[in-house]
N, C-alpha and C positions, 0 to 999 in steps of 0.2 A: 312654076317649074314644069317643063315638058317631059314627056315620057322618056325620051332619049337621054336627058340629063340624069333622070332617076336611075336608069339602067347603068349609066357610066359610073355614077356615085356608088351604086350597089356593087359593081364589079371591083371598084377600087377599094372599097371596104373589105370585101371578101379577100382580095389579094393581100391587103395589109394584115388581115388576120392570119393568113397562111405564111406570111413573110417573117417567120420566127425561126430560131435555131432548131435544127432537126435533131431528133433523138439519136443517140448513139446506137441503141438497139431497140427493136420493136418485135414483140411476139404476141400472137393471139393464143390466149390460154383457153378461152371458152367462147365460141360463137354466140352462145345464148346469153352471155354476160353474167354478172354477179349481183347478189343482194347484200353481201357483206364482204369486207376484205380488211386484212391486216398485213403490214409489211415490217420486217426488221432488216438488218443489214444483209442477211444472207437467205432469208426465207420469206414466203408468202403463204398466208392461210386464207382461203377463198371459199365463201358460201355461195353456192350456185342455186339456180331455180329448181333443181331436182331434189332438194331437201338435204344434201350432204355437203361436207366441206372437204376440199383438197389441199393438202400440205405440200408445198413446192419448195425445192431447192432452187435458188435463182441462178447460180453459176457453179458447175454446169446445170442447165435447166432440166429439172426432173421432178416428176410427181412422186413424192415419198410415201404418203399415207393418204387414205380416204377414211374420213370420220363421219359417223352419223348418230343421232340421238334417237328419238322416238316420234318426233313431229315431222312426218314426211310432207305434210300439206304446206306448212309455214316455213320449214327449214331452219337453218342456222342464221340468226339475225345479228349476232355480235360475236366478236373473237378478239383474242389478244395473244401476243407472243412475249415471253419474258425477256428482259434485257440481255441476260446471259445466254438466251437462245437454247435453254434446256427444257422449258416447259411451255405449254400452250393451254388456253381455255377456249371453249366454244359455248355459246348460249342460245337456247331457244327462249321463247317467251316465258316458260315455266321451268326451265331446267338449265343447269350449267355443269359442264364436264371438264375434268382436269386430265391433260394428256402429257406423256413423256415424249419428247421429240426424237430421241435417239432411236427408239424402236417402235414408236407409235402406240405404246400401251396406254390403255385407258385406266387411270389410277382411281378415279372415283367420280361419282355423279351425285349432285344434290338438287332437290326440287324446291324451287322458290317461286312464289307468285309475283307476276308483273315485273319481270326483268326488262330494263330499258337501256342499260349501258353496262359495259364491263371494261376493266383494265387490270393489268397484272404487274406486280412488283418486279424489280430487277432480277431477284433470285427465284421468282416464279412460285413462291410459296404463300403469297398473300394476293387476294383479289379485292378490288374495289367494285362493288356491284350497285348500280342505280336501280332503286325500286320505286314504289308508288309514292311514298312520302318521305324517303330518306335514302341514303347510300350506307352500305355496311362495308366495314374493313374486315375481311373474312379470312381466317387462317385456314388454308386448304390442307395443311398437315394435320390439324386437329378438328376440322369440320365445325368450327364454331365462330361467332362473330366476336371480334376484339373490340371494335368501336362501332357505334351507330352515329351517323351525321344527318341530322334532321333538316328537312325542307318542308314547305307547305304544299308542294305539289310534286309531280313526277320528276325524278332525276334523270334528265335526258342525256347528260354528258358527265364523264368522269375521267380523271387521269391521276395516276399514282406514280410517285418517284420514291420508292422505298429507300434508295440509296441516299436521298437527301431529306428523308422523313417529311415529305410534303404530299398532301393530296388535295385535288381541286375537284369541286362538283358544280355542275351547272343544271339549273332547273326550269321547269315550266312556270315556276313562281317569280321568274325574271331576275333571280339572283344567281350569282357565282360566289362560292365560298371556298376559302383556303383553310386546311386543317393541318394541325400538328399530329404526326403519327406516333410521336413519343408518348403523348398523353391524351389524345383524342380531342384537344381543345380547339375552338375556332379562333383563327388568326386574323382573317380579313373577310369582309363581305363587300361585294361590288354589285350595286343595284343597277338594273337595265330597264329598257322599255318594252321588251318582249322576251319570249323564251329563249334560252341559250342555244345556239347552233353548234358551237365548238368551245372547248376549254383545254388548256394544257399548261404545263410548267417546263421550264428549261432544265437541262440535266443538272446544272449547278444549283438550281433552286433560287436564282436571283430574280427570275421574271415569271410572271403568269400571263397567259393569253386569254381573253374572253372575246366572244363574238355572238352577238344576238342576231336572229334572223332578219335579213334586210337592214342590218345595222352596221356599227362601226367595229373594226378590229382594233383592239386595244392591248397594249403591253403594259403591265403594271409591275412595280417594284414590290416584291413580296414582303420585305421587312417593314417598309413604311406604308405600304398600300397605295402609294401615290402613283399617278399615271406617268409612265416612261415615255411612250410614243403612241400616236394614233397612226395606223398604217392603212393607206389607200383611201378610197371614197367612203362616203357615209351610207352607202347602200350595198353592202357586201354580205354574202352568206357563204361561210366556209363549209366545205364538205370534208376536208382532211387537212392535216398540218403535221409537220415534223421539225424538231430542232436539231441542228447539227451537233455532233458529239463534242465539239470543241467550243460550244455556246456562242458561236459567233454569227450563225446564220439561221434563217427560218424559212421553210418552204410552206406554201399555203395553196391548197386546191380550192377553187371556187365553183359554185353551182353553174356558172356561166362557161364551163369547159375551159378553164384557164388555170395554169399553174404559175405562181410567182415565187421568186427568191428574194429575200430581204436581208439587209444588214441590220442586226439587232441593235447595236450601239448607236448607230447613226439614224435608224429608223428610215432607211432609204431602200427603194426597190433596185435590185441589181439586174434582174433578168426575168423574162416571162416566156412560157411555152404554151402551145396548143396540143392537147392529146390527140392521137390519131382518130380520125372519123372514117367510117366506111365510104361515105360519099361526101365530098367537099361542097357539092352544090345543092344538097338537100339537108333540111333540118334533121339532125340526128343527135342523140345524147352520147356524150363522151365525158361524163362527169368524173373527175379524179377523186375516187373514194378511199384511197390509201396512198401514203407517201412515206419514204424513208431515205435517210442518207446512207451511202455505203460506209463501210467501216473507217476508211481513210478521208471521208467527207468530200472526196473529189467527184462524186456522182450522186444522183438523186433518182430513185426508183419511184414510179408511179403505177397505180392500177386504176383503170378507168371502168366505169360501169358497163361499157360495151365489150369487155373481156380482154383488153389489151394491157399487157405489161410493157412498160418503156423505161429506158435508162437515159437520163439527161446529164450532160456535163456541167458541173458546178464551175461557173466562170468567175467566181468571186476570187479576189486576190487575198 
């Protein structure tokens, strides 16, 4: 193949990549980018490279609070916003802080060794914290562990749905585990071939998602533990995910700077988008590190690692 043909093919591929639906809104929140991000229907919590987190209202767009712990060098690595949007947590490697959203008040801080993931219950009063060899279901009101969920290695991923009494953990021991928050018992174990990149559960508790690094995205039925659908190709690494509040759709962000919208029941892809890059013609990172559906499920917010907040139209019927 001659050089001219290679140039033409490359141009066509680039054009195809850009020929995707445009975002409804695009805002640059931080030119320096982010190291962590969490989205809810109305808010964004963003950890930047300067060691603090900014709490933003999405509409109208406004920085509401600036939060910082003690580790200015490494900054806030993980964060979560409660489903009722009343509380938030931020975590450094050795500490976790609990905040009230309405006035930005710091409620409490706890020091824990080797924090690797965090998630927050719908009411904002319980946290699921991934540690070196377990995850703990932690009562923020009482400052104590209610349950410990053991793994053989680091718990890199966690997701809690206090409203449907399920928690899911993903570990470097290649396993994802589903737990009953009523009694702390193990419900399901799904073994993989490498460490888990993402885990999550649907709001109604019917489905669990697991994805290993450079592996398959799988949807499981939580009651039976059986595979419901395999989504996409066999070499996917997710960087973010969000279930719609009506339990019909799933948004997934890929390390390849791509956002996909899927029909959960059918296991079919509906749409995909490319987050904004500064320069279309040069290699640059625009990894979607956080996703959320709007309250009415008609839109999907994304935060990319390069500092852009975007709103996409949910085209699903």
